[in-house]
Every structure is written in structure tokens, then in C-alpha cells.
C-alpha positions in Angstrom: 6.6 57.4 36.2 8.0 58.2 32.7 11.1 56.3 33.8 9.0 53.2 34.5 7.2 53.5 31.4 10.3 54.0 29.2 11.8 50.8 30.8 8.5 48.9 30.2 8.4 49.9 26.6 12.0 48.9 26.1 11.6 45.4 27.5 8.4 45.0 25.3 10.5 46.0 22.4 13.2 43.5 23.2 10.4 40.7 23.8 9.1 41.3 20.5 12.1 42.1 18.5 11.3 39.2 16.2 8.1 40.6 15.4 9.4 44.0 14.8 12.1 42.9 12.6 9.7 40.9 10.4 7.4 44.0 10.2 10.6 46.1 9.0 11.6 43.7 6.3 10.7 44.8 2.8 9.8 41.6 1.2 9.4 43.2 -2.4 13.6 43.1 -2.0 13.8 39.4 -1.6 11.2 38.2 -4.0 11.3 38.6 -7.8 9.0 38.2 -10.8 9.9 35.6 -13.3 8.4 36.1 -16.8 8.8 32.7 -18.6 8.0 32.0 -22.3 7.0 28.3 -22.8 6.6 26.1 -25.8 5.2 22.6 -25.2 5.3 19.7 -27.9 1.6 19.0 -29.3 1.0 15.5 -27.5 -1.6 14.6 -30.5 0.9 15.9 -33.1 4.4 15.3 -31.7 6.2 16.5 -34.8 5.0 20.0 -34.0 5.0 22.5 -30.9 2.0 24.3 -29.4 2.0 28.1 -29.7 4.3 30.0 -27.3 2.6 31.2 -24.0 3.6 33.9 -21.4 3.5 33.0 -17.7 4.5 34.8 -14.5 5.9 33.0 -11.5 7.7 34.3 -8.4 11.1 33.4 -7.1 13.1 34.3 -3.9 16.6 35.4 -3.7 19.1 33.1 -2.1 22.3 34.1 -0.3 24.5 32.8 -3.3 22.6 35.0 -5.9 20.5 32.2 -7.2 16.7 32.4 -7.4 14.6 29.5 -5.9 11.4 28.7 -7.8 9.2 25.7 -8.5 10.1 23.2 -11.4 6.5 24.2 -12.8 7.9 27.6 -13.3 10.3 26.5 -15.7 8.8 23.6 -17.4 9.0 23.9 -21.1 10.7 27.2 -20.8 12.3 28.7 -23.9 13.0 31.9 -22.4 13.2 33.4 -18.8 13.3 37.0 -17.7 13.6 38.3 -14.3 12.2 41.5 -13.0 12.3 43.3 -9.6 9.5 44.6 -7.8 9.5 48.4 -8.2 11.5 48.2 -11.4 10.4 48.5 -15.3 13.5 46.5 -16.6 13.6 43.0 -17.3 16.8 40.9 -17.5 17.4 37.6 -18.9 17.7 34.7 -16.6 19.0 31.2 -17.1 18.2 27.9 -15.6 20.8 26.6 -13.2 19.2 23.1 -11.9 15.6 21.7 -11.9 14.4 18.8 -10.0 11.0 18.0 -11.3 10.6 15.0 -8.8 10.1 17.3 -6.2 9.2 20.5 -8.1 11.8 22.9 -7.3 14.4 24.7 -9.2 17.2 27.3 -9.4 17.6 30.1 -12.0 20.0 33.0 -11.9 20.4 36.3 -13.7 22.6 36.4 -16.7 23.7 39.8 -15.6 24.6 40.1 -11.8 23.8 43.8 -11.7 20.1 42.7 -11.7 20.6 41.8 -8.1 22.2 44.7 -6.8 18.9 46.1 -5.4 17.7 42.8 -3.9 18.4 41.1 -0.6 18.8 37.5 0.3 16.1 35.7 2.1 16.6 34.1 5.5 15.8 30.4 5.5 13.5 29.3 8.4 12.5 26.0 10.0 9.5 23.6 9.5 6.1 25.3 10.6 4.3 23.7 13.5 0.5 22.6 13.1 -2.0 25.5 13.4 0.8 27.9 13.2 0.0 31.3 11.2 2.3 32.2 8.4 2.1 34.7 5.5 1.8 33.9 1.7 3.2 36.6 -0.5 1.4 37.0 -3.8 2.4 39.5 -6.5 -0.2 42.5 -6.5 1.4 44.5 -9.4 4.7 45.3 -10.6 5.5 47.4 -7.5 4.3 45.3 -4.5 3.3 42.1 -3.0 0.0 41.3 -1.3 0.2 39.7 2.2 -2.2 36.8 2.7 -2.7 35.4 6.1 -2.8 31.4 6.2 -2.4 28.5 8.7 -0.9 25.1 8.5 -3.8 22.6 8.7 -2.1 19.3 7.7 1.1 17.6 6.6 0.7 15.0 4.1 2.1 13.1 1.4 1.3 14.1 -2.1 2.7 13.6 -5.7 4.6 16.7 -7.1 2.6 18.5 -9.6 5.4 17.6 -12.0 6.1 14.1 -11.2 4.9 11.0 -9.5 7.1 11.1 -6.5 5.4 11.0 -3.2 6.7 13.9 -0.7 5.9 15.9 2.3 3.6 18.9 1.6 1.8 21.6 3.7 -1.7 22.1 3.4 -2.2 25.8 4.3 -5.7 27.1 4.6 -6.1 30.7 3.1 -9.2 32.7 1.9 -7.8 33.4 -1.5 -7.9 32.0 -4.8 -5.3 32.2 -7.5 -2.4 30.8 -5.8 0.1 28.1 -6.3 2.4 29.9 -8.6 5.5 29.7 -6.6 4.3 32.2 -3.9 6.7 32.3 -1.0 5.6 31.6 2.6 7.2 33.4 5.3 7.1 32.9 9.1 8.4 35.9 11.3 10.6 37.3 8.3 11.9 34.0 7.5 11.4 31.7 4.3 9.5 28.7 5.5 7.8 27.3 2.2 7.0 27.8 -1.5 3.6 27.2 -2.8 3.1 24.5 -5.6 -0.6 24.3 -6.0 -4.1 25.0 -4.7 -7.4 22.9 -4.1 -10.1 25.2 -3.1 -9.3 27.1 0.2 -6.1 25.0 0.7 -2.7 25.8 -0.7 -0.1 23.1 -1.2 3.6 24.1 -0.3 6.9 22.6 -0.2 8.0 22.7 3.3 11.8 23.6 4.4 12.6 20.0 4.8 12.4 19.5 1.2 14.1 23.0 0.1 16.9 22.5 2.5 17.3 19.0 1.1 17.2 20.5 -2.4 19.7 23.4 -1.8 22.2 21.2 0.0 22.7 18.8 -2.8 25.2 18.8 -5.8 23.5 20.8 -8.7 25.4 19.1 -11.4 25.9 15.5 -12.7 26.6 14.5 -9.1 23.2 15.5 -8.0 21.9 12.6 -5.6 18.4 13.7 -5.6 15.5 12.2 -3.5 15.2 8.3 -3.1 12.8 5.5 -2.9 12.9 2.1 -1.6 11.3 0.5 -4.7 8.9 -1.5 -2.4 5.0 -1.2 -2.1 4.0 -1.3 1.5 0.4 -1.8 2.5 -1.2 -1.0 5.9 -1.5 -4.1 8.3 -4.8 -3.6 10.2 -6.6 -7.0 9.7 -5.9 -9.4 12.6 -6.5 -12.4 10.2 -3.9 -11.0 7.8 -1.5 -10.5 10.9 -2.1 -14.0 12.0 -1.6 -15.6 8.5 1.9 -14.0 7.9 3.0 -14.4 11.4 2.7 -10.9 12.7 0.1 -11.3 15.2 2.2 -10.5 18.3 4.2 -7.8 16.8 3.5 -4.1 17.3 2.8 -1.9 14.3 4.3 -2.6 11.1 3.3 -2.7 7.4 3.1 -5.6 4.9 5.4 -5.8 1.9 2.9 -6.0 -1.2 5.6 -6.1 -3.8 9.2 -5.6 -4.4 9.8 -3.8 -7.9 12.3 -5.0 -10.4 14.6 -2.0 -9.8 14.6 -1.9 -6.1 17.8 -2.2 -3.9 16.0 -4.5 -1.6 15.2 -7.2 -4.4 16.0 -10.4 -3.0 16.3 -9.0 0.5 12.6 -8.5 1.2 9.7 -10.7 0.1 6.2 -10.4 -0.4 4.2 -10.7 3.1 7.5 -9.5 5.0 6.6 -7.1 7.6 8.6 -3.7 7.8 8.4 -2.8 11.6 11.1 0.1 11.3 12.7 2.3 8.9 16.1 3.8 9.7 15.7 3.1 13.3 12.1 4.6 13.6 9.3 2.4 14.5 6.5 2.3 11.9 2.7 1.9 12.8 0.3 -0.7 11.2 -1.0 2.1 9.0 2.5 3.2 7.7 3.0 6.4 10.0 5.9 7.4 11.9 6.0 10.1 14.8 7.3 13.6 14.1 8.1 16.0 17.0 6.3 18.9 15.3 3.6 17.3 13.2 2.7 14.1 15.1 1.8 11.0 13.1 3.1 11.4 9.5 3.6 8.9 6.7 6.9 7.1 6.7 7.8 8.8 3.4 8.9 11.5 5.4 12.1 9.5 6.4 12.7 8.9 2.9 12.4 12.6 2.0 15.2 13.4 4.5 17.6 10.9 2.6 19.7 11.2 -0.6 20.1 8.7 -3.4 23.1 6.3 -2.3 22.4 6.8 1.4 22.2 3.5 3.1 18.8 2.4 4.5 18.3 -0.1 7.1 14.9 -2.0 7.6 13.8 -3.9 10.6 11.5 -6.6 9.3 9.5 -9.7 10.3 9.2 -12.9 8.3 6.9 -15.6 9.7 7.5 -14.3 13.3 11.2 -14.0 13.1 12.8 -10.6 13.1 15.6 -9.7 10.7 17.5 -6.7 9.6 18.4 -5.7 6.1 20.3 -2.9 4.5 20.8 -1.5 1.0 21.7 1.8 -0.8 18.7 3.8 -1.9 18.3 4.8 -5.5 17.4 8.3 -6.6 13.6 8.1 -7.5 12.9 8.4 -11.4 9.1 8.8 -12.3 9.9 7.7 -16.0 11.4 4.4 -14.8 7.9 2.8 -15.4 6.6 2.2 -18.9 4.2 5.2 -19.1 6.2 8.5 -19.3 5.2 10.7 -16.4 7.0 13.8 -17.9 9.3 14.8 -20.7 9.4 18.7 -20.1 11.4 20.4 -22.8 12.2 17.1 -24.7 10.9 15.8 -28.0 8.0 13.4 -27.9 9.2 10.0 -29.4 7.0 8.9 -32.1 7.1 7.0 -35.3 4.9 7.4 -38.4 4.6 3.9 -40.5 2.3 4.3 -43.5 0.3 7.1 -41.8 -0.1 5.1 -38.4 1.3 7.4 -35.9 2.9 5.4 -32.9 3.8 7.1 -29.8 5.1 6.3 -26.1 2.1 6.6 -23.7 2.5 9.4 -21.5 0.5 11.3 -18.9 1.0 14.4 -21.1 -1.0 12.7 -23.8 -3.7 11.6 -21.3 -4.0 15.2 -19.8 -5.5 16.5 -23.3 -8.7 15.2 -21.9 -8.9 18.0 -19.3 -8.9 18.0 -15.5 -11.0 14.9 -15.5 -8.6 13.0 -17.8 -8.2 10.1 -15.4 -12.0 9.3 -15.7 -12.7 10.1 -19.4 -9.4 9.5 -21.4 -9.6 6.3 -23.6 -10.3 3.3 -21.2 -7.6 1.1 -22.6 -4.8 3.6 -22.0 -6.1 4.4 -18.6 -6.1 0.6 -17.8 -2.4 0.7 -18.8 -1.5 3.6 -16.7 -3.3 2.2 -13.8 -2.6 -1.5 -13.7 0.1 -2.2 -16.1 2.5 0.3 -15.4 4.9 -1.4 -13.3 8.6 -1.2 -13.1 10.3 -3.8 -15.4 13.9 -5.0 -15.3 14.6 -3.1 -18.5 14.8 0.7 -17.8 13.8 1.7 -21.4 10.5 -0.3 -21.5 7.6 1.9 -22.8 4.0 1.2 -23.6 3.8 1.8 -27.3 0.1 2.6 -28.8 -1.4 3.6 -32.1 -2.4 7.4 -31.4 -4.3 7.9 -34.8 -4.0 7.4 -38.5 -3.2 10.1 -41.1 -5.9 9.2 -43.6 -4.3 8.3 -47.1 -5.1 5.7 -49.8 -2.2 3.7 -48.7 -4.0 2.8 -45.5 -7.5 2.6 -46.6 -9.6 0.7 -44.4 -7.9 1.6 -41.1 -8.1 5.3 -40.8 -10.7 5.0 -37.9 -8.3 3.3 -35.6 -6.9 5.1 -32.7 -5.8 4.5 -29.3 -4.7 1.0 -29.6 -1.9 -0.6 -27.6 0.7 -2.5 -29.7 1.3 -5.9 -28.8 3.4 -7.2 -31.7 4.7 -6.4 -35.0 5.6 -9.1 -37.4 5.5 -11.7 -34.6 8.0 -9.7 -32.5 6.8 -8.2 -29.1 7.0 -4.3 -28.8 8.3 -2.9 -25.8 9.9 0.4 -27.2 9.8 2.4 -30.3 13.3 0.9 -31.3 11.6 -2.7 -31.1 8.8 -1.3 -33.4 11.6 -0.1 -35.9 13.4 -3.2 -35.8 10.3 -5.3 -36.2 9.3 -3.3 -39.3 12.8 -3.9 -40.8 11.8 -7.6 -40.8 8.6 -7.9 -42.9 6.4 -10.9 -43.2 6.9 -12.3 -46.9 3.8 -13.6 -48.4 3.3 -14.6 -52.1 6.4 -12.7 -53.1 5.5 -9.5 -51.3 6.4 -7.9 -48.0 3.9 -7.1 -45.4 3.7 -5.6 -42.1 1.5 -7.1 -39.6 0.8 -5.2 -36.5 -1.4 -6.7 -33.7 -3.0 -4.8 -30.9 -3.8 -5.7 -27.4 -5.9 -6.8 -25.4 -8.5 -7.6 -28.1 -6.2 -9.0 -30.8 -7.1 -6.6 -33.7 -4.6 -6.7 -36.5 -3.4 -4.2 -39.4 -2.0 -5.6 -42.6 -0.2 -3.3 -44.8 2.0 -4.0 -48.0 5.4 -2.4 -48.0 5.5 -1.6 -52.0 5.2 2.0 -52.5 5.7 3.0 -48.8 8.5 5.6 -49.3 6.2 7.5 -52.0 3.1 7.3 -49.9 4.8 8.6 -46.8 6.4 11.6 -48.9 2.7 12.4 -50.0 1.5 12.3 -46.4 4.5 14.6 -45.2 3.2 17.2 -47.9 -0.5 16.6 -47.1 -0.1 16.9 -43.3 2.9 19.5 -43.4 5.0 17.2 -41.6 8.4 18.8 -42.1 10.7 16.5 -39.8 11.6 13.6 -42.3 12.8 11.6 -39.0 9.2 11.4 -38.0 8.6 8.7 -40.8 9.9 5.2 -40.6 12.7 4.3 -43.1 14.4 7.8 -42.7 17.1 6.6 -40.3 
């Protein structure tokens, strides 16, 4: 009897070896704490920085000794320290590489001895729908908390640090305060990294993205994640399908626009129908079939490719099928006129006669809080939502008057703010360099030079004389304690 019992227990142990192995793992040896000192530029006073803040994130140890974390963890970082769980010592870490488009980053300890007591994670595979996983959150300096979660949805979302659409897990969990780069494990293997939280659902980057990121070149040869540069719309209306010659076709989505930087510019036309991407059939709602996740957005296919990869599309134009091919381009959120992010970079601006001109950015709009998309200045929101299309010139920017530094020189205009600049001295403005060049060519009237600044869309205008400008700007620099002379017009 005892012999049979022993055999039974042995077989049970063999059958559940994966579970026992996961239970024996000390996750605190594979996960480290990252103490990040951050300093952001003040969006409303771009010549100065905000106060330095301290934030804590998590990272996982990779086999090559680097630490995987989110890009949000290192955004605007000026100093990074690494600390092992169970240790009171902190060691400096340096940034290896960051891709804000997909919210992933790599850091490494300056002194490799910091890794002596750590162990590398084992990379897992993609998680199945409704499968149970574990999210590990820092409890204190010595241990992690283990939080059960389950995969409820796989959808396309924009990264918290960019405008790129990427595949993301929605993990259901009964815990708040997550989304700070907590690792997600399944049977002892890393299967995701949290990137945000919305109530009881935690967003996480799946292994599809993590493996793609880790397999790339982390230098100037980085290929990144691509886009087609084409706006595709669902094709559900029978009347629309008949109108564009797709009534008899199965599935497919309509080409609504081909952007100026698209590799398919000149190859695709508006009202073409995309039937298949990379050999995979596309439904009329823009979904493809995934073996594990079922119906999923076709952007999943793009997330699998690198910039420079050839992409083949099967299309339909007025009832006739065709095939086009083009090399994909790495996606760049800042290719459009409104800047999506500028982490760790100066905020471009120009002060002329106390008028503060800036490049419109989402960082500026986010000053209005979590509801900024509803309550930020309407003209600026209109530009973001309806006039933020990629142009042929990559450095095109939306320039606006943020505010006016009150001074006798600009009397009568001190209440102006949040005005989009249309032209200066009769010259259209699509970059701060355009603004400088236009100011260099003042309007001559009655023997004196003037700057004429016109705003959009209502045609308001500012007229300021150029006489005494240098003295007035020097006075403003002292009054408003602006120590960077390069902020002012005429100092370059």
C-alpha cells in the first residue's frame, strides 16, 4: 500500500512539476526596485524646470544583465538608482535604451556587482484569454505582493508615452495603485509588464511587444515598430460597398486617407479596399483572426514587424483586385504638427517683446488635468483633433502664442493667450524657425519697423514697433527672472 502511495505521489509531482517549480521561485531575486529622480520642463514657462520629484518603479532582470522596465519609468529622468529586494544599498543605474512609442526601456547597473544576488527571469509566451496570471507589486523593501489577475481582453491602445497604437492586455484585478511597471508572471515565467490602470483593469505590454523590443538593435540601427501611414475605416454599409465596387467582396476595410509620409503614397487611393495584410484576411471591421486571442485588430500584424520590413497588401479598386508592396517606416508620434512627447528635451520657444511663442504639444494641454481633452482651450484642442495631419515637411509644427509677459512695451496685448499663429509680416508660420525668419523682415511704415502678427482662425492681429526692443527684452528678463538669453528673439 505504501509503495503504491509513493508511486502515486511521484507521478503527481511529475505532472505538476511546472507548478512546483513556479512555487519555488523567489521572485524578489528577479525583480528590482528603481528609484528615479525626475525633472520636467515647465510647459507654461519653458525656460525653467519643475521641482525634482522622486518616483519608484519596478524592473526585471534579463539574462544579459540589463533591466527591463517601462519608458514611463525613465521619462524625464536625471538620476536612476537600483535596489535589490532585501538590501538597503542603492546603486546607480544608467539608461541603455528607450522606445517611448511602445513604452519600454532598458537600464543597467553602473557597477555589475549589484547583480550578483539577482537571477534572470525566464521569458514566457502570450497569455490565453481568461487565463490566470500573477502581478507582483512591491510590498516593502524586502518582499513583493502577489496579486491574482486574469486576461479579459486584448485590444489596441495608445501607449501612455506616445500616440502609437499597440496590442495591450486588459487584466482584471481587485487591487488599485498598479501600472508602475509591475511584472506579470505565469507559471514562473515573465508574460507581461504593466503600463497603466483603469479602475479594476490593468493594462500590460504582452510578450509579443516585449520580445520584439528585446530582439531589436538598441543603438542607431534600431528598427522599431512600424506603421502603414494609411487611415483605414470599417466597411459595414452595403451602400458604401456598392458605391466603391466592393459589394461582392468578402471583408475588407476602406482607405480613408493616405498620409504624406506613407510608403503607400501613390500606390493606394482613397476608397480602395484593403482585403488582406501580409497575407492575412481582414474583416469588414478591421479584425484578423489570432489562434489564441480570436478576433483582434489588424494592427496586431504591424506590431509583429520592424521598420524597414516589406509589407504586402491585397486590395480592391472598383471591383478589381490588385497587390501593392512597400517597406514599412518606423512610427514617429512627433511626425505630426502637434508634439506628442519631448521627454528629457528642452521645450522649444521664442519670446518676442514679451509674447511667448511655443510649439503646441500634448504636454502643454495636459496642464488642464485628467480631463484636458474636454477643458483645455478650444482652439488648441481643435488643432490637435482636426488639424494635426502629417505633412510633407517633417518639421512642421503648430506655433501658438501661449501668453504675454506684461510690460509697457506690449501695452494693450497683455490679455492675449492661446492664439494660433497664422502669419508674421505676411509670411506663413509652420515652425519657430519660420517665426524668427519672419521677424527678421519687419514691415516698414512711416520710416519705422513693425512686426505684424496675425492669428488663426479669427484674424486677430498684433502690431508692435521694433524700436527699443532689445532694451525692453532685457528689462523683461530681469523682471521675470529669465536667465536663458537664448529664449529671446535677437539673441541668436
